[in-house]
A tleap script that builds the chain and sets N, CA, C and O, in Angstrom:
source leaprc.protein.ff14SB
mol = sequence {
  NMET ASN ASP ASP TYR ARG SER GLU GLY ASN
  ILE GLY ALA LYS GLY ILE HIE ASN ARG LEU
  VAL ILE GLY VAL PRO LEU LEU ILE ALA GLY
  ALA ILE ALA SER PHE LEU ASN PRO SER PHE
  LEU GLY GLN VAL VAL ALA PHE PHE GLY PHE
  LEU GLY ILE PHE GLN ALA ARG ASP ARG THR
  CYS VAL ALA LEU ALA ALA ARG GLY ALA ARG
  ASN LEU ASP GLY ASN GLN GLU LEU LEU ARG
  ASP THR GLU SER ILE GLU TYR PHE GLN GLY
  ARG ALA ARG LYS VAL TYR LEU LYS THR PHE
  PHE ALA THR LEU VAL LEU MET LEU ALA GLY
  ARG ALA TRP LEU TYR PHE GLY CPRO
}
set mol.1.N position { 101.189 114.482 61.987 }
set mol.1.CA position { 101.289 114.173 63.731 }
set mol.1.C position { 102.406 114.515 64.436 }
set mol.1.O position { 103.415 114.157 63.828 }
set mol.2.N position { 102.610 114.992 65.336 }
set mol.2.CA position { 103.499 115.159 65.883 }
set mol.2.C position { 103.511 113.775 66.605 }
set mol.2.O position { 102.452 113.288 67.001 }
set mol.3.N position { 104.745 113.120 66.785 }
set mol.3.CA position { 104.871 111.975 67.358 }
set mol.3.C position { 105.281 112.079 69.257 }
set mol.3.O position { 105.272 111.433 70.305 }
set mol.4.N position { 105.473 112.860 68.901 }
set mol.4.CA position { 105.940 113.522 70.585 }
set mol.4.C position { 104.559 113.389 71.537 }
set mol.4.O position { 104.672 113.336 72.761 }
set mol.5.N position { 103.360 113.344 70.933 }
set mol.5.CA position { 101.768 113.752 71.542 }
set mol.5.C position { 101.760 111.765 72.009 }
set mol.5.O position { 101.278 111.315 73.049 }
set mol.6.N position { 102.328 111.056 71.064 }
set mol.6.CA position { 101.924 109.099 71.760 }
set mol.6.C position { 103.180 108.829 71.875 }
set mol.6.O position { 103.367 107.624 71.705 }
set mol.7.N position { 104.652 109.728 72.204 }
set mol.7.CA position { 105.141 108.978 73.320 }
set mol.7.C position { 104.946 109.785 74.554 }
set mol.7.O position { 105.948 109.653 75.257 }
set mol.8.N position { 104.166 110.478 75.042 }
set mol.8.CA position { 104.578 111.371 76.257 }
set mol.8.C position { 103.109 111.329 76.516 }
set mol.8.O position { 102.907 111.652 77.686 }
set mol.9.N position { 101.924 111.036 75.830 }
set mol.9.CA position { 100.789 110.730 76.753 }
set mol.9.C position { 100.175 112.303 76.779 }
set mol.9.O position { 100.627 113.340 76.294 }
set mol.10.N position { 98.963 112.032 77.546 }
set mol.10.CA position { 98.507 113.374 77.376 }
set mol.10.C position { 98.290 113.968 78.576 }
set mol.10.O position { 97.580 114.967 78.690 }
set mol.11.N position { 98.976 113.311 79.694 }
set mol.11.CA position { 99.081 113.460 81.087 }
set mol.11.C position { 100.427 113.646 81.040 }
set mol.11.O position { 101.057 112.989 80.212 }
set mol.12.N position { 101.315 114.816 82.143 }
set mol.12.CA position { 102.736 113.948 82.532 }
set mol.12.C position { 103.031 113.732 84.009 }
set mol.12.O position { 101.988 113.712 84.663 }
set mol.13.N position { 103.966 113.590 84.624 }
set mol.13.CA position { 104.459 113.107 85.358 }
set mol.13.C position { 103.362 113.087 86.734 }
set mol.13.O position { 102.791 112.102 87.202 }
set mol.14.N position { 103.289 114.452 87.174 }
set mol.14.CA position { 102.675 114.921 88.314 }
set mol.14.C position { 100.747 114.343 87.891 }
set mol.14.O position { 99.861 113.903 88.623 }
set mol.15.N position { 100.777 114.536 86.924 }
set mol.15.CA position { 99.195 113.560 86.721 }
set mol.15.C position { 98.969 112.065 87.015 }
set mol.15.O position { 98.114 111.462 87.665 }
set mol.16.N position { 100.182 111.638 86.209 }
set mol.16.CA position { 100.413 110.183 86.757 }
set mol.16.C position { 100.201 110.110 87.880 }
set mol.16.O position { 99.162 109.610 88.310 }
set mol.17.N position { 101.174 110.612 88.666 }
set mol.17.CA position { 100.985 110.545 91.073 }
set mol.17.C position { 99.975 110.597 90.830 }
set mol.17.O position { 99.277 109.592 90.961 }
set mol.18.N position { 99.357 111.994 90.288 }
set mol.18.CA position { 97.916 112.164 91.233 }
set mol.18.C position { 96.803 110.918 91.062 }
set mol.18.O position { 96.071 110.476 91.948 }
set mol.19.N position { 96.904 110.404 89.414 }
set mol.19.CA position { 95.910 109.390 89.548 }
set mol.19.C position { 95.828 108.149 90.326 }
set mol.19.O position { 94.926 107.540 90.901 }
set mol.20.N position { 97.587 107.925 90.071 }
set mol.20.CA position { 98.325 106.605 91.589 }
set mol.20.C position { 97.651 107.168 92.942 }
set mol.20.O position { 97.086 106.493 93.802 }
set mol.21.N position { 97.772 108.048 92.934 }
set mol.21.CA position { 97.639 108.234 94.818 }
set mol.21.C position { 96.127 108.112 95.130 }
set mol.21.O position { 95.714 107.713 96.219 }
set mol.22.N position { 95.198 108.545 93.929 }
set mol.22.CA position { 93.859 108.737 94.486 }
set mol.22.C position { 93.134 106.799 93.508 }
set mol.22.O position { 92.044 106.328 93.831 }
set mol.23.N position { 93.612 106.439 92.951 }
set mol.23.CA position { 93.392 105.116 92.662 }
set mol.23.C position { 94.034 103.875 93.496 }
set mol.23.O position { 93.393 102.997 94.073 }
set mol.24.N position { 94.890 103.954 93.454 }
set mol.24.CA position { 95.431 102.691 94.260 }
set mol.24.C position { 94.850 102.730 95.628 }
set mol.24.O position { 94.849 101.615 96.149 }
set mol.25.N position { 94.455 103.487 96.216 }
set mol.25.CA position { 93.164 103.362 97.673 }
set mol.25.C position { 92.539 103.023 97.422 }
set mol.25.O position { 92.393 101.910 97.927 }
set mol.26.N position { 91.420 103.442 96.412 }
set mol.26.CA position { 90.023 103.583 95.565 }
set mol.26.C position { 89.918 101.772 95.407 }
set mol.26.O position { 88.985 101.069 95.796 }
set mol.27.N position { 90.688 101.501 94.987 }
set mol.27.CA position { 90.673 100.261 94.099 }
set mol.27.C position { 90.924 98.969 95.189 }
set mol.27.O position { 90.367 97.888 94.998 }
set mol.28.N position { 92.146 99.289 96.765 }
set mol.28.CA position { 92.134 98.584 97.428 }
set mol.28.C position { 90.918 98.443 98.125 }
set mol.28.O position { 90.561 97.267 98.066 }
set mol.29.N position { 89.905 99.349 98.943 }
set mol.29.CA position { 88.630 99.707 99.754 }
set mol.29.C position { 87.882 98.690 98.810 }
set mol.29.O position { 87.289 97.672 99.168 }
set mol.30.N position { 88.041 99.207 97.451 }
set mol.30.CA position { 86.600 98.433 96.536 }
set mol.30.C position { 86.764 96.979 96.788 }
set mol.30.O position { 85.891 96.356 97.393 }
set mol.31.N position { 87.962 96.352 96.302 }
set mol.31.CA position { 88.489 94.425 95.947 }
set mol.31.C position { 88.028 94.628 98.001 }
set mol.31.O position { 86.990 94.029 98.283 }
set mol.32.N position { 88.433 95.066 98.724 }
set mol.32.CA position { 87.915 94.312 99.999 }
set mol.32.C position { 86.247 94.873 100.197 }
set mol.32.O position { 85.709 94.085 100.974 }
set mol.33.N position { 85.398 95.804 99.822 }
set mol.33.CA position { 84.683 95.869 99.973 }
set mol.33.C position { 83.573 94.569 99.122 }
set mol.33.O position { 82.618 94.024 99.676 }
set mol.34.N position { 84.098 94.276 97.483 }
set mol.34.CA position { 83.819 93.392 96.930 }
set mol.34.C position { 83.839 92.444 97.424 }
set mol.34.O position { 82.962 91.793 96.857 }
set mol.35.N position { 84.578 91.443 98.674 }
set mol.35.CA position { 84.844 90.221 99.207 }
set mol.35.C position { 84.005 90.549 100.169 }
set mol.35.O position { 83.331 89.525 100.277 }
set mol.36.N position { 83.418 91.662 101.297 }
set mol.36.CA position { 82.719 91.375 102.088 }
set mol.36.C position { 81.689 91.721 102.278 }
set mol.36.O position { 81.256 91.808 103.427 }
set mol.37.N position { 80.841 92.085 101.018 }
set mol.37.CA position { 79.737 92.788 100.902 }
set mol.37.C position { 79.249 92.712 99.523 }
set mol.37.O position { 79.930 93.119 98.582 }
set mol.38.N position { 78.043 92.183 99.377 }
set mol.38.CA position { 77.208 91.797 98.137 }
set mol.38.C position { 76.264 93.348 97.231 }
set mol.38.O position { 75.405 93.453 96.355 }
set mol.39.N position { 77.038 94.255 98.061 }
set mol.39.CA position { 76.834 96.209 97.576 }
set mol.39.C position { 77.409 96.241 96.430 }
set mol.39.O position { 78.330 95.512 96.061 }
set mol.40.N position { 76.770 97.269 95.705 }
set mol.40.CA position { 77.391 97.626 94.577 }
set mol.40.C position { 78.371 98.587 94.554 }
set mol.40.O position { 79.232 98.712 93.683 }
set mol.41.N position { 78.202 99.340 95.644 }
set mol.41.CA position { 79.438 100.230 96.247 }
set mol.41.C position { 80.709 99.847 96.068 }
set mol.41.O position { 81.503 100.460 95.355 }
set mol.42.N position { 80.916 99.024 96.576 }
set mol.42.CA position { 82.304 98.372 96.460 }
set mol.42.C position { 82.965 98.233 94.653 }
set mol.42.O position { 84.117 98.301 94.227 }
set mol.43.N position { 81.792 98.043 94.026 }
set mol.43.CA position { 82.388 98.281 92.585 }
set mol.43.C position { 82.421 99.274 92.254 }
set mol.43.O position { 83.528 99.579 91.808 }
set mol.44.N position { 81.491 100.259 92.227 }
set mol.44.CA position { 81.982 102.200 92.436 }
set mol.44.C position { 82.760 102.439 93.013 }
set mol.44.O position { 83.386 103.357 92.483 }
set mol.45.N position { 83.272 102.065 94.122 }
set mol.45.CA position { 84.723 102.661 94.323 }
set mol.45.C position { 86.061 102.332 93.796 }
set mol.45.O position { 87.036 103.062 93.624 }
set mol.46.N position { 85.828 100.593 93.497 }
set mol.46.CA position { 87.051 99.992 93.000 }
set mol.46.C position { 86.891 100.660 91.066 }
set mol.46.O position { 87.701 101.162 90.287 }
set mol.47.N position { 85.670 100.362 90.993 }
set mol.47.CA position { 85.248 101.093 88.722 }
set mol.47.C position { 86.558 102.271 88.917 }
set mol.47.O position { 87.524 102.081 88.179 }
set mol.48.N position { 86.626 103.454 89.861 }
set mol.48.CA position { 87.031 104.693 90.070 }
set mol.48.C position { 88.636 104.337 90.475 }
set mol.48.O position { 89.378 105.286 90.221 }
set mol.49.N position { 89.313 103.173 91.048 }
set mol.49.CA position { 90.083 103.047 91.625 }
set mol.49.C position { 91.129 102.403 90.193 }
set mol.49.O position { 92.344 102.565 90.072 }
set mol.50.N position { 90.096 101.583 89.137 }
set mol.50.CA position { 91.069 101.202 87.868 }
set mol.50.C position { 90.934 102.026 86.784 }
set mol.50.O position { 91.492 101.814 85.707 }
set mol.51.N position { 89.973 103.276 87.099 }
set mol.51.CA position { 90.026 104.245 86.281 }
set mol.51.C position { 91.564 104.906 86.339 }
set mol.51.O position { 92.401 105.212 85.489 }
set mol.52.N position { 91.502 104.950 87.487 }
set mol.52.CA position { 92.855 106.052 87.738 }
set mol.52.C position { 93.850 105.432 87.500 }
set mol.52.O position { 94.770 105.904 86.832 }
set mol.53.N position { 93.859 103.638 88.265 }
set mol.53.CA position { 95.331 102.637 87.711 }
set mol.53.C position { 95.267 103.365 85.651 }
set mol.53.O position { 95.898 104.061 84.856 }
set mol.54.N position { 94.553 102.884 85.726 }
set mol.54.CA position { 94.861 102.801 83.700 }
set mol.54.C position { 94.979 103.910 83.305 }
set mol.54.O position { 95.539 103.839 82.211 }
set mol.55.N position { 94.674 105.414 83.689 }
set mol.55.CA position { 94.780 106.453 83.084 }
set mol.55.C position { 96.024 106.551 83.307 }
set mol.55.O position { 96.730 106.809 82.332 }
set mol.56.N position { 96.649 106.384 84.594 }
set mol.56.CA position { 98.153 106.564 84.930 }
set mol.56.C position { 99.200 105.755 84.100 }
set mol.56.O position { 100.147 106.292 83.525 }
set mol.57.N position { 98.877 104.066 84.085 }
set mol.57.CA position { 99.361 103.623 83.172 }
set mol.57.C position { 99.481 103.841 81.980 }
set mol.57.O position { 100.669 103.716 81.682 }
set mol.58.N position { 98.647 104.202 80.817 }
set mol.58.CA position { 98.239 104.327 79.966 }
set mol.58.C position { 99.033 106.094 79.333 }
set mol.58.O position { 99.267 106.541 78.211 }
set mol.59.N position { 99.203 106.581 80.599 }
set mol.59.CA position { 99.413 108.139 80.530 }
set mol.59.C position { 98.690 108.800 79.533 }
set mol.59.O position { 99.302 109.404 78.652 }
set mol.60.N position { 97.039 108.753 79.563 }
set mol.60.CA position { 96.081 109.449 78.967 }
set mol.60.C position { 95.079 109.770 80.068 }
set mol.60.O position { 94.634 108.852 80.757 }
set mol.61.N position { 94.706 111.032 80.263 }
set mol.61.CA position { 93.281 111.389 81.086 }
set mol.61.C position { 91.999 111.029 80.112 }
set mol.61.O position { 92.102 110.839 78.900 }
set mol.62.N position { 91.154 110.988 80.631 }
set mol.62.CA position { 90.138 110.757 79.782 }
set mol.62.C position { 89.219 112.244 79.603 }
set mol.62.O position { 88.889 112.739 78.526 }
set mol.63.N position { 88.920 112.782 80.963 }
set mol.63.CA position { 88.419 114.230 80.678 }
set mol.63.C position { 89.257 114.843 79.526 }
set mol.63.O position { 88.769 115.039 78.413 }
set mol.64.N position { 90.496 115.125 79.834 }
set mol.64.CA position { 91.202 115.846 78.740 }
set mol.64.C position { 91.238 115.362 77.380 }
set mol.64.O position { 91.331 116.213 76.495 }
set mol.65.N position { 91.160 113.699 76.946 }
set mol.65.CA position { 90.949 113.113 76.142 }
set mol.65.C position { 89.382 113.816 75.313 }
set mol.65.O position { 89.213 114.159 74.143 }
set mol.66.N position { 88.627 113.825 76.250 }
set mol.66.CA position { 86.748 114.211 75.202 }
set mol.66.C position { 87.171 115.201 75.201 }
set mol.66.O position { 86.508 115.420 74.187 }
set mol.67.N position { 88.025 116.738 75.464 }
set mol.67.CA position { 87.753 118.151 74.967 }
set mol.67.C position { 89.030 118.157 74.100 }
set mol.67.O position { 89.339 119.238 73.598 }
set mol.68.N position { 89.633 117.323 73.915 }
set mol.68.CA position { 90.614 117.582 72.765 }
set mol.68.C position { 91.940 118.097 73.596 }
set mol.68.O position { 92.817 118.779 73.066 }
set mol.69.N position { 91.958 117.781 74.632 }
set mol.69.CA position { 93.541 118.701 75.460 }
set mol.69.C position { 94.195 117.640 75.762 }
set mol.69.O position { 93.886 116.455 75.639 }
set mol.70.N position { 95.654 118.425 76.398 }
set mol.70.CA position { 96.364 117.354 76.971 }
set mol.70.C position { 96.832 118.401 78.219 }
set mol.70.O position { 96.380 119.546 78.249 }
set mol.71.N position { 97.923 117.832 79.406 }
set mol.71.CA position { 98.052 118.333 80.169 }
set mol.71.C position { 99.278 118.288 80.923 }
set mol.71.O position { 99.186 117.759 82.031 }
set mol.72.N position { 100.362 118.706 80.586 }
set mol.72.CA position { 101.846 118.098 80.575 }
set mol.72.C position { 102.130 119.115 81.975 }
set mol.72.O position { 102.527 120.268 81.804 }
set mol.73.N position { 101.977 118.774 82.833 }
set mol.73.CA position { 102.401 118.965 84.068 }
set mol.73.C position { 102.239 120.966 84.304 }
set mol.73.O position { 103.190 121.738 84.426 }
set mol.74.N position { 101.201 121.224 84.303 }
set mol.74.CA position { 100.661 122.248 84.460 }
set mol.74.C position { 100.377 123.226 83.542 }
set mol.74.O position { 99.895 124.303 83.893 }
set mol.75.N position { 100.720 122.861 81.982 }
set mol.75.CA position { 100.477 123.408 80.838 }
set mol.75.C position { 98.935 122.977 80.144 }
set mol.75.O position { 99.065 122.345 79.096 }
set mol.76.N position { 98.022 123.135 80.417 }
set mol.76.CA position { 97.079 122.626 79.647 }
set mol.76.C position { 96.904 123.194 78.324 }
set mol.76.O position { 96.436 124.328 78.220 }
set mol.77.N position { 97.170 122.646 77.495 }
set mol.77.CA position { 96.433 123.289 75.572 }
set mol.77.C position { 95.770 122.303 75.084 }
set mol.77.O position { 96.010 121.107 75.246 }
set mol.78.N position { 94.428 123.067 74.123 }
set mol.78.CA position { 94.460 122.298 73.660 }
set mol.78.C position { 95.035 121.792 72.321 }
set mol.78.O position { 95.808 122.545 71.730 }
set mol.79.N position { 94.653 120.265 71.637 }
set mol.79.CA position { 95.706 119.887 71.073 }
set mol.79.C position { 94.684 120.159 69.312 }
set mol.79.O position { 93.573 119.856 68.878 }
set mol.80.N position { 95.683 120.754 68.907 }
set mol.80.CA position { 95.310 121.049 67.193 }
set mol.80.C position { 94.890 120.473 66.177 }
set mol.80.O position { 93.964 120.951 65.522 }
set mol.81.N position { 95.381 119.546 65.913 }
set mol.81.CA position { 95.137 119.024 65.409 }
set mol.81.C position { 94.242 117.219 65.209 }
set mol.81.O position { 94.371 116.268 65.980 }
set mol.82.N position { 93.602 117.262 64.249 }
set mol.82.CA position { 92.309 116.081 64.119 }
set mol.82.C position { 92.769 114.582 64.515 }
set mol.82.O position { 92.015 113.891 65.201 }
set mol.83.N position { 93.970 114.110 64.090 }
set mol.83.CA position { 94.651 113.097 64.395 }
set mol.83.C position { 95.388 113.056 65.361 }
set mol.83.O position { 95.857 111.926 65.497 }
set mol.84.N position { 95.807 113.952 66.306 }
set mol.84.CA position { 95.315 114.024 67.695 }
set mol.84.C position { 95.162 113.784 68.895 }
set mol.84.O position { 95.779 113.426 69.898 }
set mol.85.N position { 93.658 114.226 68.351 }
set mol.85.CA position { 93.173 114.301 68.795 }
set mol.85.C position { 91.795 112.719 69.451 }
set mol.85.O position { 91.433 112.245 70.527 }
set mol.86.N position { 91.478 112.471 67.801 }
set mol.86.CA position { 91.187 111.321 67.891 }
set mol.86.C position { 92.139 109.919 68.737 }
set mol.86.O position { 91.662 108.983 69.379 }
set mol.87.N position { 93.622 110.229 68.435 }
set mol.87.CA position { 94.357 109.053 68.887 }
set mol.87.C position { 93.984 109.118 70.234 }
set mol.87.O position { 93.674 108.052 70.766 }
set mol.88.N position { 93.945 110.283 70.986 }
set mol.88.CA position { 93.900 110.598 72.635 }
set mol.88.C position { 92.612 109.813 72.902 }
set mol.88.O position { 92.712 108.900 73.721 }
set mol.89.N position { 90.945 110.115 72.112 }
set mol.89.CA position { 89.695 109.967 72.144 }
set mol.89.C position { 89.818 108.256 72.239 }
set mol.89.O position { 89.106 107.559 72.962 }
set mol.90.N position { 90.829 107.789 71.389 }
set mol.90.CA position { 90.849 106.647 71.279 }
set mol.90.C position { 91.242 105.187 72.198 }
set mol.90.O position { 90.843 104.030 72.334 }
set mol.91.N position { 92.574 106.355 72.835 }
set mol.91.CA position { 93.004 105.407 73.891 }
set mol.91.C position { 92.296 105.986 75.310 }
set mol.91.O position { 92.764 105.470 76.324 }
set mol.92.N position { 91.230 106.989 75.524 }
set mol.92.CA position { 90.603 107.178 76.320 }
set mol.92.C position { 89.319 105.597 76.675 }
set mol.92.O position { 89.155 104.947 77.708 }
set mol.93.N position { 88.691 105.489 75.386 }
set mol.93.CA position { 87.572 104.548 75.188 }
set mol.93.C position { 88.479 103.401 75.881 }
set mol.93.O position { 88.376 103.268 77.101 }
set mol.94.N position { 89.433 102.499 75.101 }
set mol.94.CA position { 90.580 101.901 76.175 }
set mol.94.C position { 90.168 101.568 77.188 }
set mol.94.O position { 89.480 100.696 77.719 }
set mol.95.N position { 90.857 102.651 77.430 }
set mol.95.CA position { 90.860 102.735 79.135 }
set mol.95.C position { 89.332 102.909 80.272 }
set mol.95.O position { 89.300 102.729 81.489 }
set mol.96.N position { 88.629 103.159 79.698 }
set mol.96.CA position { 86.936 102.643 79.829 }
set mol.96.C position { 87.048 101.343 80.013 }
set mol.96.O position { 87.020 100.842 81.137 }
set mol.97.N position { 87.207 100.570 78.766 }
set mol.97.CA position { 86.900 99.211 78.618 }
set mol.97.C position { 87.731 98.214 78.830 }
set mol.97.O position { 87.613 97.077 78.374 }
set mol.98.N position { 88.935 98.786 79.811 }
set mol.98.CA position { 89.692 97.651 80.827 }
set mol.98.C position { 89.380 98.395 81.905 }
set mol.98.O position { 90.529 98.434 82.345 }
set mol.99.N position { 88.986 98.789 82.402 }
set mol.99.CA position { 88.291 99.581 83.622 }
set mol.99.C position { 86.888 99.194 84.403 }
set mol.99.O position { 86.411 99.212 85.537 }
set mol.100.N position { 86.441 98.726 82.652 }
set mol.100.CA position { 84.817 98.203 82.709 }
set mol.100.C position { 85.191 96.875 83.169 }
set mol.100.O position { 84.753 96.560 84.276 }
set mol.101.N position { 85.830 96.126 82.616 }
set mol.101.CA position { 85.771 94.001 81.981 }
set mol.101.C position { 86.786 94.371 83.639 }
set mol.101.O position { 85.996 94.047 84.525 }
set mol.102.N position { 88.376 94.980 84.459 }
set mol.102.CA position { 88.459 94.511 85.576 }
set mol.102.C position { 87.625 95.078 87.154 }
set mol.102.O position { 87.754 94.937 88.370 }
set mol.103.N position { 86.946 95.614 86.400 }
set mol.103.CA position { 85.752 95.837 87.329 }
set mol.103.C position { 84.778 94.711 86.952 }
set mol.103.O position { 84.095 94.571 87.966 }
set mol.104.N position { 84.475 94.086 86.294 }
set mol.104.CA position { 83.597 93.249 85.963 }
set mol.104.C position { 84.085 91.482 86.929 }
set mol.104.O position { 83.655 90.536 87.588 }
set mol.105.N position { 85.069 92.006 86.413 }
set mol.105.CA position { 86.577 90.167 87.002 }
set mol.105.C position { 86.063 90.430 88.615 }
set mol.105.O position { 85.484 89.610 89.327 }
set mol.106.N position { 86.401 91.628 88.916 }
set mol.106.CA position { 86.405 91.899 90.242 }
set mol.106.C position { 85.489 91.435 91.140 }
set mol.106.O position { 85.720 90.644 92.054 }
set mol.107.N position { 83.888 92.212 90.719 }
set mol.107.CA position { 82.508 91.618 91.358 }
set mol.107.C position { 82.057 90.532 91.215 }
set mol.107.O position { 81.307 90.122 92.101 }
set mol.108.N position { 82.439 89.391 89.673 }
set mol.108.CA position { 82.453 88.105 89.982 }
set mol.108.C position { 82.986 87.361 90.488 }
set mol.108.O position { 82.478 86.254 90.663 }
set mol.109.N position { 84.414 87.712 90.996 }
set mol.109.CA position { 85.069 87.318 91.706 }
set mol.109.C position { 84.906 87.559 93.210 }
set mol.109.O position { 85.737 86.991 93.919 }
set mol.110.N position { 84.064 88.234 93.756 }
set mol.110.CA position { 83.637 88.691 95.026 }
set mol.110.C position { 82.601 88.174 95.264 }
set mol.110.O position { 82.694 87.310 96.136 }
set mol.111.N position { 81.173 88.394 94.676 }
set mol.111.CA position { 80.075 87.192 94.007 }
set mol.111.C position { 80.158 86.084 94.584 }
set mol.111.O position { 79.446 85.664 95.496 }
set mol.112.N position { 81.535 85.289 93.771 }
set mol.112.CA position { 81.844 83.683 94.089 }
set mol.112.C position { 82.195 83.783 95.270 }
set mol.112.O position { 81.613 83.042 96.061 }
set mol.113.N position { 83.133 84.610 95.746 }
set mol.113.CA position { 83.326 84.190 97.378 }
set mol.113.C position { 82.460 84.442 98.114 }
set mol.113.O position { 82.190 83.517 98.880 }
set mol.114.N position { 81.885 85.325 98.221 }
set mol.114.CA position { 80.508 85.604 98.957 }
set mol.114.C position { 79.252 84.050 98.741 }
set mol.114.O position { 78.682 83.819 99.807 }
set mol.115.N position { 79.064 83.622 98.225 }
set mol.115.CA position { 78.468 83.058 97.913 }
set mol.115.C position { 78.512 81.095 97.701 }
set mol.115.O position { 77.704 80.167 97.748 }
set mol.116.N position { 79.925 81.283 97.470 }
set mol.116.CA position { 80.516 79.636 96.810 }
set mol.116.C position { 81.918 79.754 98.145 }
set mol.116.O position { 82.576 78.774 98.496 }
set mol.117.N position { 82.060 80.810 98.559 }
set mol.117.CA position { 83.268 80.269 99.417 }
set mol.117.C position { 83.315 79.765 100.792 }
set mol.117.O position { 82.370 79.050 101.125 }
set mol.118.N position { 84.164 79.980 101.589 }
set mol.118.CA position { 83.814 79.932 102.946 }
set mol.118.C position { 83.270 79.526 104.034 }
set mol.118.O position { 83.463 80.137 105.086 }
savepdb mol mol.pdb
quit
């Protein structure tokens, strides 16, 4: 396996930027909604915000990992060796787990605030 894959990730700087531009506002909106309303809509919005931020931080696009591909700023290519594909799919699973648990913590904090807060 080429070690460049591990150091670069499967998305480039433009992909990271795009995920942050979408993820940060979604997370802010979802967090505010979680503390104002007991609806699950806030958690859904926050989930996608966390997903974008964690993908950017880990330089791993979960959709590309599922297809066994990478896109380093406009040059999408399929990964050839099984080890690279498995490596990025493992990173994608970790992104999903972090996203799930971060959303769960936000939901519990929001519920606690709504039901026991001021």
